[in-house]
PDB file of N, H, CA, C and O in Angstrom:
ATOM      1  N   MET A   1      -3.329   1.040  17.104  1.00  0.00           N
ATOM      2  CA  MET A   1      -3.795  -0.317  17.275  1.00  0.00           C
ATOM      3  C   MET A   1      -5.237  -0.298  17.771  1.00  0.00           C
ATOM      4  O   MET A   1      -5.625   0.539  18.585  1.00  0.00           O
ATOM      5  N   GLN A   2      -6.000  -1.226  17.267  1.00  0.00           N
ATOM      6  H   GLN A   2      -5.685  -1.907  16.606  1.00  0.00           H
ATOM      7  CA  GLN A   2      -7.390  -1.328  17.691  1.00  0.00           C
ATOM      8  C   GLN A   2      -7.464  -2.233  18.907  1.00  0.00           C
ATOM      9  O   GLN A   2      -6.826  -3.285  18.947  1.00  0.00           O
ATOM     10  N   ASN A   3      -8.236  -1.826  19.890  1.00  0.00           N
ATOM     11  H   ASN A   3      -8.755  -0.972  19.857  1.00  0.00           H
ATOM     12  CA  ASN A   3      -8.439  -2.661  21.067  1.00  0.00           C
ATOM     13  C   ASN A   3      -9.672  -3.532  20.838  1.00  0.00           C
ATOM     14  O   ASN A   3     -10.782  -3.190  21.246  1.00  0.00           O
ATOM     15  N   LEU A   4      -9.449  -4.651  20.185  1.00  0.00           N
ATOM     16  H   LEU A   4      -8.548  -4.929  19.854  1.00  0.00           H
ATOM     17  CA  LEU A   4     -10.549  -5.551  19.850  1.00  0.00           C
ATOM     18  C   LEU A   4     -10.618  -6.697  20.843  1.00  0.00           C
ATOM     19  O   LEU A   4      -9.623  -7.082  21.458  1.00  0.00           O
ATOM     20  N   SER A   5     -11.817  -7.223  20.978  1.00  0.00           N
ATOM     21  H   SER A   5     -12.625  -6.910  20.479  1.00  0.00           H
ATOM     22  CA  SER A   5     -11.969  -8.419  21.809  1.00  0.00           C
ATOM     23  C   SER A   5     -11.243  -9.571  21.109  1.00  0.00           C
ATOM     24  O   SER A   5     -10.990  -9.492  19.907  1.00  0.00           O
ATOM     25  N   PRO A   6     -10.908 -10.628  21.833  1.00  0.00           N
ATOM     26  CA  PRO A   6     -10.204 -11.752  21.197  1.00  0.00           C
ATOM     27  C   PRO A   6     -10.959 -12.322  19.996  1.00  0.00           C
ATOM     28  O   PRO A   6     -10.344 -12.660  18.985  1.00  0.00           O
ATOM     29  N   LYS A   7     -12.285 -12.431  20.099  1.00  0.00           N
ATOM     30  H   LYS A   7     -12.785 -12.156  20.921  1.00  0.00           H
ATOM     31  CA  LYS A   7     -13.069 -12.970  18.977  1.00  0.00           C
ATOM     32  C   LYS A   7     -13.037 -12.018  17.788  1.00  0.00           C
ATOM     33  O   LYS A   7     -12.873 -12.452  16.648  1.00  0.00           O
ATOM     34  N   ALA A   8     -13.195 -10.716  18.050  1.00  0.00           N
ATOM     35  H   ALA A   8     -13.328 -10.363  18.976  1.00  0.00           H
ATOM     36  CA  ALA A   8     -13.168  -9.729  16.975  1.00  0.00           C
ATOM     37  C   ALA A   8     -11.788  -9.692  16.316  1.00  0.00           C
ATOM     38  O   ALA A   8     -11.691  -9.567  15.095  1.00  0.00           O
ATOM     39  N   ALA A   9     -10.728  -9.798  17.106  1.00  0.00           N
ATOM     40  H   ALA A   9     -10.807  -9.900  18.098  1.00  0.00           H
ATOM     41  CA  ALA A   9      -9.367  -9.796  16.552  1.00  0.00           C
ATOM     42  C   ALA A   9      -9.149 -11.014  15.669  1.00  0.00           C
ATOM     43  O   ALA A   9      -8.519 -10.919  14.615  1.00  0.00           O
ATOM     44  N   LYS A  10      -9.665 -12.150  16.094  1.00  0.00           N
ATOM     45  H   LYS A  10     -10.176 -12.228  16.950  1.00  0.00           H
ATOM     46  CA  LYS A  10      -9.530 -13.382  15.307  1.00  0.00           C
ATOM     47  C   LYS A  10     -10.294 -13.258  13.992  1.00  0.00           C
ATOM     48  O   LYS A  10      -9.798 -13.662  12.941  1.00  0.00           O
ATOM     49  N   ASP A  11     -11.509 -12.696  14.054  1.00  0.00           N
ATOM     50  H   ASP A  11     -11.912 -12.367  14.908  1.00  0.00           H
ATOM     51  CA  ASP A  11     -12.314 -12.502  12.848  1.00  0.00           C
ATOM     52  C   ASP A  11     -11.641 -11.516  11.897  1.00  0.00           C
ATOM     53  O   ASP A  11     -11.626 -11.729  10.685  1.00  0.00           O
ATOM     54  N   LYS A  12     -11.085 -10.437  12.448  1.00  0.00           N
ATOM     55  H   LYS A  12     -11.097 -10.263  13.433  1.00  0.00           H
ATOM     56  CA  LYS A  12     -10.402  -9.449  11.622  1.00  0.00           C
ATOM     57  C   LYS A  12      -9.169 -10.045  10.953  1.00  0.00           C
ATOM     58  O   LYS A  12      -8.888  -9.758   9.790  1.00  0.00           O
ATOM     59  N   LYS A  13      -8.447 -10.861  11.677  1.00  0.00           N
ATOM     60  H   LYS A  13      -8.675 -11.095  12.622  1.00  0.00           H
ATOM     61  CA  LYS A  13      -7.267 -11.515  11.116  1.00  0.00           C
ATOM     62  C   LYS A  13      -7.649 -12.381   9.925  1.00  0.00           C
ATOM     63  O   LYS A  13      -6.954 -12.392   8.909  1.00  0.00           O
ATOM     64  N   ALA A  14      -8.764 -13.111  10.054  1.00  0.00           N
ATOM     65  H   ALA A  14      -9.329 -13.102  10.879  1.00  0.00           H
ATOM     66  CA  ALA A  14      -9.228 -13.959   8.962  1.00  0.00           C
ATOM     67  C   ALA A  14      -9.651 -13.118   7.757  1.00  0.00           C
ATOM     68  O   ALA A  14      -9.347 -13.471   6.618  1.00  0.00           O
ATOM     69  N   ARG A  15     -10.356 -12.001   8.007  1.00  0.00           N
ATOM     70  H   ARG A  15     -10.603 -11.715   8.932  1.00  0.00           H
ATOM     71  CA  ARG A  15     -10.775 -11.117   6.905  1.00  0.00           C
ATOM     72  C   ARG A  15      -9.572 -10.507   6.204  1.00  0.00           C
ATOM     73  O   ARG A  15      -9.516 -10.470   4.975  1.00  0.00           O
ATOM     74  N   ASP A  16      -8.608 -10.029   6.986  1.00  0.00           N
ATOM     75  H   ASP A  16      -8.653 -10.060   7.985  1.00  0.00           H
ATOM     76  CA  ASP A  16      -7.418  -9.396   6.409  1.00  0.00           C
ATOM     77  C   ASP A  16      -6.613 -10.382   5.575  1.00  0.00           C
ATOM     78  O   ASP A  16      -6.110 -10.035   4.507  1.00  0.00           O
ATOM     79  N   LEU A  17      -6.493 -11.615   6.065  1.00  0.00           N
ATOM     80  H   LEU A  17      -6.902 -11.898   6.933  1.00  0.00           H
ATOM     81  CA  LEU A  17      -5.748 -12.631   5.328  1.00  0.00           C
ATOM     82  C   LEU A  17      -6.464 -12.990   4.033  1.00  0.00           C
ATOM     83  O   LEU A  17      -5.823 -13.154   2.995  1.00  0.00           O
ATOM     84  N   ALA A  18      -7.773 -13.112   4.086  1.00  0.00           N
ATOM     85  H   ALA A  18      -8.294 -12.979   4.929  1.00  0.00           H
ATOM     86  CA  ALA A  18      -8.548 -13.415   2.875  1.00  0.00           C
ATOM     87  C   ALA A  18      -8.381 -12.305   1.845  1.00  0.00           C
ATOM     88  O   ALA A  18      -8.239 -12.579   0.654  1.00  0.00           O
ATOM     89  N   PHE A  19      -8.397 -11.050   2.299  1.00  0.00           N
ATOM     90  H   PHE A  19      -8.513 -10.827   3.267  1.00  0.00           H
ATOM     91  CA  PHE A  19      -8.220  -9.916   1.386  1.00  0.00           C
ATOM     92  C   PHE A  19      -6.808  -9.903   0.801  1.00  0.00           C
ATOM     93  O   PHE A  19      -6.629  -9.613  -0.382  1.00  0.00           O
ATOM     94  N   ALA A  20      -5.815 -10.212   1.618  1.00  0.00           N
ATOM     95  H   ALA A  20      -5.961 -10.448   2.579  1.00  0.00           H
ATOM     96  CA  ALA A  20      -4.424 -10.195   1.160  1.00  0.00           C
ATOM     97  C   ALA A  20      -4.155 -11.279   0.118  1.00  0.00           C
ATOM     98  O   ALA A  20      -3.221 -11.160  -0.675  1.00  0.00           O
ATOM     99  N   LYS A  21      -4.960 -12.320   0.117  1.00  0.00           N
ATOM    100  H   LYS A  21      -5.718 -12.416   0.762  1.00  0.00           H
ATOM    101  CA  LYS A  21      -4.749 -13.432  -0.812  1.00  0.00           C
ATOM    102  C   LYS A  21      -5.595 -13.335  -2.078  1.00  0.00           C
ATOM    103  O   LYS A  21      -5.604 -14.268  -2.881  1.00  0.00           O
ATOM    104  N   THR A  22      -6.304 -12.226  -2.273  1.00  0.00           N
ATOM    105  H   THR A  22      -6.296 -11.468  -1.621  1.00  0.00           H
ATOM    106  CA  THR A  22      -7.077 -12.078  -3.500  1.00  0.00           C
ATOM    107  C   THR A  22      -6.126 -11.915  -4.677  1.00  0.00           C
ATOM    108  O   THR A  22      -4.971 -11.527  -4.506  1.00  0.00           O
ATOM    109  N   PHE A  23      -6.621 -12.213  -5.870  1.00  0.00           N
ATOM    110  H   PHE A  23      -7.560 -12.528  -6.009  1.00  0.00           H
ATOM    111  CA  PHE A  23      -5.800 -12.157  -7.074  1.00  0.00           C
ATOM    112  C   PHE A  23      -5.210 -10.762  -7.282  1.00  0.00           C
ATOM    113  O   PHE A  23      -4.031 -10.617  -7.606  1.00  0.00           O
ATOM    114  N   ASP A  24      -6.042  -9.742  -7.093  1.00  0.00           N
ATOM    115  H   ASP A  24      -7.000  -9.859  -6.830  1.00  0.00           H
ATOM    116  CA  ASP A  24      -5.592  -8.371  -7.306  1.00  0.00           C
ATOM    117  C   ASP A  24      -4.474  -7.985  -6.337  1.00  0.00           C
ATOM    118  O   ASP A  24      -3.482  -7.386  -6.753  1.00  0.00           O
ATOM    119  N   ARG A  25      -4.619  -8.318  -5.052  1.00  0.00           N
ATOM    120  H   ARG A  25      -5.425  -8.804  -4.714  1.00  0.00           H
ATOM    121  CA  ARG A  25      -3.592  -7.987  -4.062  1.00  0.00           C
ATOM    122  C   ARG A  25      -2.299  -8.744  -4.336  1.00  0.00           C
ATOM    123  O   ARG A  25      -1.213  -8.200  -4.134  1.00  0.00           O
ATOM    124  N   LYS A  26      -2.397  -9.985  -4.791  1.00  0.00           N
ATOM    125  H   LYS A  26      -3.279 -10.427  -4.955  1.00  0.00           H
ATOM    126  CA  LYS A  26      -1.183 -10.746  -5.115  1.00  0.00           C
ATOM    127  C   LYS A  26      -0.433 -10.097  -6.277  1.00  0.00           C
ATOM    128  O   LYS A  26       0.797 -10.044  -6.268  1.00  0.00           O
ATOM    129  N   ARG A  27      -1.164  -9.605  -7.272  1.00  0.00           N
ATOM    130  H   ARG A  27      -2.163  -9.648  -7.279  1.00  0.00           H
ATOM    131  CA  ARG A  27      -0.535  -8.929  -8.406  1.00  0.00           C
ATOM    132  C   ARG A  27       0.154  -7.644  -7.953  1.00  0.00           C
ATOM    133  O   ARG A  27       1.272  -7.356  -8.380  1.00  0.00           O
ATOM    134  N   LYS A  28      -0.508  -6.872  -7.091  1.00  0.00           N
ATOM    135  H   LYS A  28      -1.417  -7.106  -6.744  1.00  0.00           H
ATOM    136  CA  LYS A  28       0.074  -5.628  -6.609  1.00  0.00           C
ATOM    137  C   LYS A  28       1.318  -5.887  -5.763  1.00  0.00           C
ATOM    138  O   LYS A  28       2.307  -5.161  -5.862  1.00  0.00           O
ATOM    139  N   LYS A  29       1.261  -6.919  -4.937  1.00  0.00           N
ATOM    140  H   LYS A  29       0.457  -7.509  -4.857  1.00  0.00           H
ATOM    141  CA  LYS A  29       2.410  -7.259  -4.100  1.00  0.00           C
ATOM    142  C   LYS A  29       3.580  -7.711  -4.970  1.00  0.00           C
ATOM    143  O   LYS A  29       4.726  -7.341  -4.713  1.00  0.00           O
ATOM    144  N   ALA A  30       3.297  -8.505  -5.991  1.00  0.00           N
ATOM    145  H   ALA A  30       2.366  -8.806  -6.200  1.00  0.00           H
ATOM    146  CA  ALA A  30       4.352  -8.985  -6.882  1.00  0.00           C
ATOM    147  C   ALA A  30       5.002  -7.814  -7.622  1.00  0.00           C
ATOM    148  O   ALA A  30       6.224  -7.761  -7.757  1.00  0.00           O
ATOM    149  N   PHE A  31       4.182  -6.880  -8.098  1.00  0.00           N
ATOM    150  H   PHE A  31       3.189  -6.923  -7.988  1.00  0.00           H
ATOM    151  CA  PHE A  31       4.723  -5.699  -8.777  1.00  0.00           C
ATOM    152  C   PHE A  31       5.633  -4.918  -7.839  1.00  0.00           C
ATOM    153  O   PHE A  31       6.735  -4.520  -8.218  1.00  0.00           O
ATOM    154  N   ASN A  32       5.168  -4.701  -6.618  1.00  0.00           N
ATOM    155  H   ASN A  32       4.273  -5.024  -6.310  1.00  0.00           H
ATOM    156  CA  ASN A  32       5.927  -3.915  -5.653  1.00  0.00           C
ATOM    157  C   ASN A  32       7.257  -4.585  -5.310  1.00  0.00           C
ATOM    158  O   ASN A  32       8.286  -3.913  -5.234  1.00  0.00           O
ATOM    159  N   GLN A  33       7.245  -5.893  -5.105  1.00  0.00           N
ATOM    160  H   GLN A  33       6.410  -6.439  -5.168  1.00  0.00           H
ATOM    161  CA  GLN A  33       8.486  -6.606  -4.793  1.00  0.00           C
ATOM    162  C   GLN A  33       9.454  -6.551  -5.968  1.00  0.00           C
ATOM    163  O   GLN A  33      10.650  -6.322  -5.784  1.00  0.00           O
ATOM    164  N   LYS A  34       8.935  -6.760  -7.175  1.00  0.00           N
ATOM    165  H   LYS A  34       7.964  -6.945  -7.324  1.00  0.00           H
ATOM    166  CA  LYS A  34       9.783  -6.740  -8.369  1.00  0.00           C
ATOM    167  C   LYS A  34      10.388  -5.347  -8.575  1.00  0.00           C
ATOM    168  O   LYS A  34      11.571  -5.219  -8.888  1.00  0.00           O
ATOM    169  N   TRP A  35       9.567  -4.307  -8.396  1.00  0.00           N
ATOM    170  H   TRP A  35       8.606  -4.412  -8.142  1.00  0.00           H
ATOM    171  CA  TRP A  35      10.046  -2.940  -8.590  1.00  0.00           C
ATOM    172  C   TRP A  35      11.113  -2.590  -7.568  1.00  0.00           C
ATOM    173  O   TRP A  35      12.119  -1.972  -7.914  1.00  0.00           O
ATOM    174  N   HIS A  36      10.908  -2.978  -6.304  1.00  0.00           N
ATOM    175  H   HIS A  36      10.090  -3.480  -6.023  1.00  0.00           H
ATOM    176  CA  HIS A  36      11.888  -2.648  -5.265  1.00  0.00           C
ATOM    177  C   HIS A  36      13.183  -3.434  -5.433  1.00  0.00           C
ATOM    178  O   HIS A  36      14.248  -2.928  -5.078  1.00  0.00           O
ATOM    179  N   ARG A  37      13.128  -4.649  -5.962  1.00  0.00           N
ATOM    180  H   ARG A  37      12.263  -5.060  -6.251  1.00  0.00           H
ATOM    181  CA  ARG A  37      14.361  -5.388  -6.244  1.00  0.00           C
ATOM    182  C   ARG A  37      15.160  -4.704  -7.348  1.00  0.00           C
ATOM    183  O   ARG A  37      16.390  -4.672  -7.319  1.00  0.00           O
ATOM    184  N   LYS A  38      14.435  -4.159  -8.319  1.00  0.00           N
ATOM    185  H   LYS A  38      13.436  -4.185  -8.343  1.00  0.00           H
ATOM    186  CA  LYS A  38      15.090  -3.505  -9.443  1.00  0.00           C
ATOM    187  C   LYS A  38      15.629  -2.129  -9.067  1.00  0.00           C
ATOM    188  O   LYS A  38      16.577  -1.654  -9.693  1.00  0.00           O
ATOM    189  N   HIS A  39      15.043  -1.475  -8.052  1.00  0.00           N
ATOM    190  H   HIS A  39      14.274  -1.861  -7.544  1.00  0.00           H
ATOM    191  CA  HIS A  39      15.437  -0.129  -7.635  1.00  0.00           C
ATOM    192  C   HIS A  39      15.815  -0.110  -6.152  1.00  0.00           C
ATOM    193  O   HIS A  39      15.058   0.409  -5.332  1.00  0.00           O
ATOM    194  N   PRO A  40      16.975  -0.669  -5.797  1.00  0.00           N
ATOM    195  CA  PRO A  40      17.353  -0.706  -4.383  1.00  0.00           C
ATOM    196  C   PRO A  40      17.612   0.685  -3.798  1.00  0.00           C
ATOM    197  O   PRO A  40      17.578   0.850  -2.579  1.00  0.00           O
ATOM    198  N   GLU A  41      17.869   1.679  -4.639  1.00  0.00           N
ATOM    199  H   GLU A  41      17.896   1.545  -5.630  1.00  0.00           H
ATOM    200  CA  GLU A  41      18.085   3.033  -4.143  1.00  0.00           C
ATOM    201  C   GLU A  41      16.796   3.653  -3.601  1.00  0.00           C
ATOM    202  O   GLU A  41      16.839   4.669  -2.906  1.00  0.00           O
ATOM    203  N   ALA A  42      15.659   3.046  -3.915  1.00  0.00           N
ATOM    204  H   ALA A  42      15.625   2.221  -4.479  1.00  0.00           H
ATOM    205  CA  ALA A  42      14.367   3.561  -3.472  1.00  0.00           C
ATOM    206  C   ALA A  42      13.912   2.869  -2.186  1.00  0.00           C
ATOM    207  O   ALA A  42      12.713   2.733  -1.940  1.00  0.00           O
ATOM    208  N   ASN A  43      14.854   2.442  -1.383  1.00  0.00           N
ATOM    209  H   ASN A  43      15.828   2.552  -1.583  1.00  0.00           H
ATOM    210  CA  ASN A  43      14.520   1.777  -0.131  1.00  0.00           C
ATOM    211  C   ASN A  43      13.799   2.756   0.793  1.00  0.00           C
ATOM    212  O   ASN A  43      14.278   3.868   1.016  1.00  0.00           O
ATOM    213  N   GLY A  44      12.662   2.350   1.324  1.00  0.00           N
ATOM    214  H   GLY A  44      12.273   1.447   1.143  1.00  0.00           H
ATOM    215  CA  GLY A  44      11.888   3.202   2.202  1.00  0.00           C
ATOM    216  C   GLY A  44      10.994   4.177   1.459  1.00  0.00           C
ATOM    217  O   GLY A  44      10.394   5.056   2.076  1.00  0.00           O
ATOM    218  N   MET A  45      10.894   4.038   0.145  1.00  0.00           N
ATOM    219  H   MET A  45      11.382   3.323  -0.357  1.00  0.00           H
ATOM    220  CA  MET A  45      10.065   4.933  -0.651  1.00  0.00           C
ATOM    221  C   MET A  45       8.933   4.135  -1.301  1.00  0.00           C
ATOM    222  O   MET A  45       8.975   2.906  -1.356  1.00  0.00           O
ATOM    223  N   ASP A  46       7.929   4.851  -1.789  1.00  0.00           N
ATOM    224  H   ASP A  46       7.895   5.850  -1.745  1.00  0.00           H
ATOM    225  CA  ASP A  46       6.807   4.248  -2.489  1.00  0.00           C
ATOM    226  C   ASP A  46       6.879   4.598  -3.964  1.00  0.00           C
ATOM    227  O   ASP A  46       7.490   5.593  -4.354  1.00  0.00           O
ATOM    228  N   TYR A  47       6.243   3.760  -4.781  1.00  0.00           N
ATOM    229  H   TYR A  47       5.747   2.951  -4.465  1.00  0.00           H
ATOM    230  CA  TYR A  47       6.155   4.026  -6.213  1.00  0.00           C
ATOM    231  C   TYR A  47       4.903   4.855  -6.464  1.00  0.00           C
ATOM    232  O   TYR A  47       3.805   4.449  -6.086  1.00  0.00           O
ATOM    233  N   ASP A  48       5.057   6.006  -7.093  1.00  0.00           N
ATOM    234  H   ASP A  48       5.949   6.337  -7.400  1.00  0.00           H
ATOM    235  CA  ASP A  48       3.922   6.857  -7.435  1.00  0.00           C
ATOM    236  C   ASP A  48       3.481   6.498  -8.850  1.00  0.00           C
ATOM    237  O   ASP A  48       4.198   6.761  -9.816  1.00  0.00           O
ATOM    238  N   HIS A  49       2.304   5.900  -8.965  1.00  0.00           N
ATOM    239  H   HIS A  49       1.722   5.687  -8.181  1.00  0.00           H
ATOM    240  CA  HIS A  49       1.829   5.429 -10.262  1.00  0.00           C
ATOM    241  C   HIS A  49       1.484   6.581 -11.204  1.00  0.00           C
ATOM    242  O   HIS A  49       1.579   6.435 -12.423  1.00  0.00           O
ATOM    243  N   LYS A  50       1.086   7.716 -10.651  1.00  0.00           N
ATOM    244  H   LYS A  50       1.008   7.835  -9.661  1.00  0.00           H
ATOM    245  CA  LYS A  50       0.729   8.862 -11.495  1.00  0.00           C
ATOM    246  C   LYS A  50       1.966   9.475 -12.131  1.00  0.00           C
ATOM    247  O   LYS A  50       1.946   9.822 -13.312  1.00  0.00           O
ATOM    248  N   ASP A  51       3.054   9.612 -11.355  1.00  0.00           N
ATOM    249  H   ASP A  51       3.070   9.330 -10.396  1.00  0.00           H
ATOM    250  CA  ASP A  51       4.279  10.212 -11.860  1.00  0.00           C
ATOM    251  C   ASP A  51       5.306   9.186 -12.335  1.00  0.00           C
ATOM    252  O   ASP A  51       6.324   9.555 -12.920  1.00  0.00           O
ATOM    253  N   SER A  52       5.047   7.903 -12.088  1.00  0.00           N
ATOM    254  H   SER A  52       4.219   7.604 -11.613  1.00  0.00           H
ATOM    255  CA  SER A  52       5.933   6.798 -12.483  1.00  0.00           C
ATOM    256  C   SER A  52       7.350   6.965 -11.944  1.00  0.00           C
ATOM    257  O   SER A  52       8.329   6.771 -12.664  1.00  0.00           O
ATOM    258  N   LYS A  53       7.443   7.329 -10.657  1.00  0.00           N
ATOM    259  H   LYS A  53       6.648   7.487 -10.071  1.00  0.00           H
ATOM    260  CA  LYS A  53       8.759   7.433 -10.040  1.00  0.00           C
ATOM    261  C   LYS A  53       8.634   7.204  -8.539  1.00  0.00           C
ATOM    262  O   LYS A  53       7.528   7.173  -8.000  1.00  0.00           O
ATOM    263  N   ALA A  54       9.755   7.046  -7.875  1.00  0.00           N
ATOM    264  H   ALA A  54      10.654   7.070  -8.312  1.00  0.00           H
ATOM    265  CA  ALA A  54       9.782   6.809  -6.438  1.00  0.00           C
ATOM    266  C   ALA A  54       9.593   8.119  -5.696  1.00  0.00           C
ATOM    267  O   ALA A  54      10.156   9.147  -6.072  1.00  0.00           O
ATOM    268  N   LYS A  55       8.792   8.071  -4.634  1.00  0.00           N
ATOM    269  H   LYS A  55       8.335   7.236  -4.329  1.00  0.00           H
ATOM    270  CA  LYS A  55       8.583   9.220  -3.771  1.00  0.00           C
ATOM    271  C   LYS A  55       8.579   8.736  -2.335  1.00  0.00           C
ATOM    272  O   LYS A  55       8.329   7.562  -2.063  1.00  0.00           O
ATOM    273  N   THR A  56       8.859   9.648  -1.421  1.00  0.00           N
ATOM    274  H   THR A  56       9.062  10.602  -1.642  1.00  0.00           H
ATOM    275  CA  THR A  56       8.719   9.291  -0.014  1.00  0.00           C
ATOM    276  C   THR A  56       7.239   9.031   0.265  1.00  0.00           C
ATOM    277  O   THR A  56       6.369   9.511  -0.463  1.00  0.00           O
ATOM    278  N   VAL A  57       6.966   8.282   1.305  1.00  0.00           N
ATOM    279  H   VAL A  57       7.672   7.893   1.896  1.00  0.00           H
ATOM    280  CA  VAL A  57       5.586   7.976   1.657  1.00  0.00           C
ATOM    281  C   VAL A  57       4.819   9.268   1.898  1.00  0.00           C
ATOM    282  O   VAL A  57       3.661   9.389   1.497  1.00  0.00           O
ATOM    283  N   HIS A  58       5.452  10.226   2.545  1.00  0.00           N
ATOM    284  H   HIS A  58       6.392  10.128   2.871  1.00  0.00           H
ATOM    285  CA  HIS A  58       4.806  11.513   2.841  1.00  0.00           C
ATOM    286  C   HIS A  58       4.474  12.280   1.562  1.00  0.00           C
ATOM    287  O   HIS A  58       3.399  12.869   1.455  1.00  0.00           O
ATOM    288  N   ALA A  59       5.382  12.275   0.602  1.00  0.00           N
ATOM    289  H   ALA A  59       6.256  11.796   0.689  1.00  0.00           H
ATOM    290  CA  ALA A  59       5.168  13.025  -0.637  1.00  0.00           C
ATOM    291  C   ALA A  59       4.174  12.334  -1.562  1.00  0.00           C
ATOM    292  O   ALA A  59       3.627  12.966  -2.466  1.00  0.00           O
ATOM    293  N   ASN A  60       3.938  11.052  -1.347  1.00  0.00           N
ATOM    294  H   ASN A  60       4.383  10.539  -0.613  1.00  0.00           H
ATOM    295  CA  ASN A  60       3.063  10.280  -2.225  1.00  0.00           C
ATOM    296  C   ASN A  60       1.611  10.314  -1.744  1.00  0.00           C
ATOM    297  O   ASN A  60       0.799   9.501  -2.186  1.00  0.00           O
ATOM    298  N   ARG A  61       1.281  11.229  -0.858  1.00  0.00           N
ATOM    299  H   ARG A  61       1.941  11.889  -0.499  1.00  0.00           H
ATOM    300  CA  ARG A  61      -0.088  11.342  -0.339  1.00  0.00           C
ATOM    301  C   ARG A  61      -0.637  12.736  -0.640  1.00  0.00           C
ATOM    302  O   ARG A  61       0.127  13.687  -0.804  1.00  0.00           O
ATOM    303  N   GLY A  62      -1.931  12.849  -0.710  1.00  0.00           N
ATOM    304  H   GLY A  62      -2.551  12.077  -0.577  1.00  0.00           H
ATOM    305  CA  GLY A  62      -2.555  14.163  -0.820  1.00  0.00           C
ATOM    306  C   GLY A  62      -2.601  14.757  -2.206  1.00  0.00           C
ATOM    307  O   GLY A  62      -2.751  15.971  -2.340  1.00  0.00           O
ATOM    308  N   ASN A  63      -2.479  13.947  -3.249  1.00  0.00           N
ATOM    309  H   ASN A  63      -2.357  12.960  -3.141  1.00  0.00           H
ATOM    310  CA  ASN A  63      -2.665  14.433  -4.623  1.00  0.00           C
ATOM    311  C   ASN A  63      -1.713  15.578  -4.964  1.00  0.00           C
ATOM    312  O   ASN A  63      -2.138  16.598  -5.505  1.00  0.00           O
ATOM    313  N   ASP A  64      -0.463  15.418  -4.658  1.00  0.00           N
ATOM    314  H   ASP A  64      -0.117  14.589  -4.218  1.00  0.00           H
ATOM    315  CA  ASP A  64       0.584  16.405  -4.960  1.00  0.00           C
ATOM    316  C   ASP A  64       0.261  17.801  -4.424  1.00  0.00           C
ATOM    317  O   ASP A  64       0.489  18.802  -5.104  1.00  0.00           O
ATOM    318  N   GLY A  65      -0.265  17.859  -3.215  1.00  0.00           N
ATOM    319  H   GLY A  65      -0.450  17.046  -2.663  1.00  0.00           H
ATOM    320  CA  GLY A  65      -0.538  19.129  -2.560  1.00  0.00           C
ATOM    321  C   GLY A  65      -1.903  19.717  -2.850  1.00  0.00           C
ATOM    322  O   GLY A  65      -2.243  20.778  -2.328  1.00  0.00           O
ATOM    323  N   ASN A  66      -2.695  19.043  -3.679  1.00  0.00           N
ATOM    324  H   ASN A  66      -2.419  18.181  -4.104  1.00  0.00           H
ATOM    325  CA  ASN A  66      -4.026  19.556  -4.001  1.00  0.00           C
ATOM    326  C   ASN A  66      -5.125  18.966  -3.128  1.00  0.00           C
ATOM    327  O   ASN A  66      -6.294  19.310  -3.302  1.00  0.00           O
ATOM    328  N   GLY A  67      -4.787  18.112  -2.219  1.00  0.00           N
ATOM    329  H   GLY A  67      -3.837  17.833  -2.077  1.00  0.00           H
ATOM    330  CA  GLY A  67      -5.786  17.501  -1.336  1.00  0.00           C
ATOM    331  C   GLY A  67      -6.482  16.338  -2.025  1.00  0.00           C
ATOM    332  O   GLY A  67      -6.375  16.154  -3.238  1.00  0.00           O
ATOM    333  N   THR A  68      -7.189  15.565  -1.230  1.00  0.00           N
ATOM    334  H   THR A  68      -7.276  15.715  -0.245  1.00  0.00           H
ATOM    335  CA  THR A  68      -7.820  14.360  -1.761  1.00  0.00           C
ATOM    336  C   THR A  68      -9.251  14.592  -2.219  1.00  0.00           C
ATOM    337  O   THR A  68      -9.838  13.701  -2.832  1.00  0.00           O
ATOM    338  N   LYS A  69      -9.840  15.763  -1.944  1.00  0.00           N
ATOM    339  H   LYS A  69      -9.363  16.487  -1.446  1.00  0.00           H
ATOM    340  CA  LYS A  69     -11.214  16.017  -2.375  1.00  0.00           C
ATOM    341  C   LYS A  69     -11.314  16.169  -3.890  1.00  0.00           C
ATOM    342  O   LYS A  69     -12.338  15.839  -4.488  1.00  0.00           O
ATOM    343  N   ASN A  70     -10.252  16.668  -4.502  1.00  0.00           N
ATOM    344  H   ASN A  70      -9.420  16.937  -4.016  1.00  0.00           H
ATOM    345  CA  ASN A  70     -10.271  16.905  -5.959  1.00  0.00           C
ATOM    346  C   ASN A  70      -9.581  15.781  -6.727  1.00  0.00           C
ATOM    347  O   ASN A  70      -9.385  15.893  -7.937  1.00  0.00           O
ATOM    348  N   GLU A  71      -9.218  14.721  -6.054  1.00  0.00           N
ATOM    349  H   GLU A  71      -9.377  14.630  -5.071  1.00  0.00           H
ATOM    350  CA  GLU A  71      -8.490  13.636  -6.706  1.00  0.00           C
ATOM    351  C   GLU A  71      -9.407  12.901  -7.660  1.00  0.00           C
ATOM    352  O   GLU A  71     -10.565  12.634  -7.339  1.00  0.00           O
ATOM    353  N   GLY A  72      -8.890  12.576  -8.829  1.00  0.00           N
ATOM    354  H   GLY A  72      -7.949  12.793  -9.090  1.00  0.00           H
ATOM    355  CA  GLY A  72      -9.752  11.916  -9.795  1.00  0.00           C
ATOM    356  C   GLY A  72      -9.158  10.831 -10.518  1.00  0.00           C
ATOM    357  O   GLY A  72      -9.816  10.215 -11.356  1.00  0.00           O
TER     358      GLY A  72
END
């Protein structure tokens, strides 16, 4: 958690909400909700767009063990 002043926290909240309501974020959220409704067995997992399957949050990071420097 960030220890922000009350004014900074209020400003950050407004920025975060504005970002969450952009067209692109709404599309991504809708996809994620639809996918998770269709795949209840993937509860607590993330969708890996590269492999097109469910993975744990831990396994879905780091470019499949190759690190993020070589990610393309």
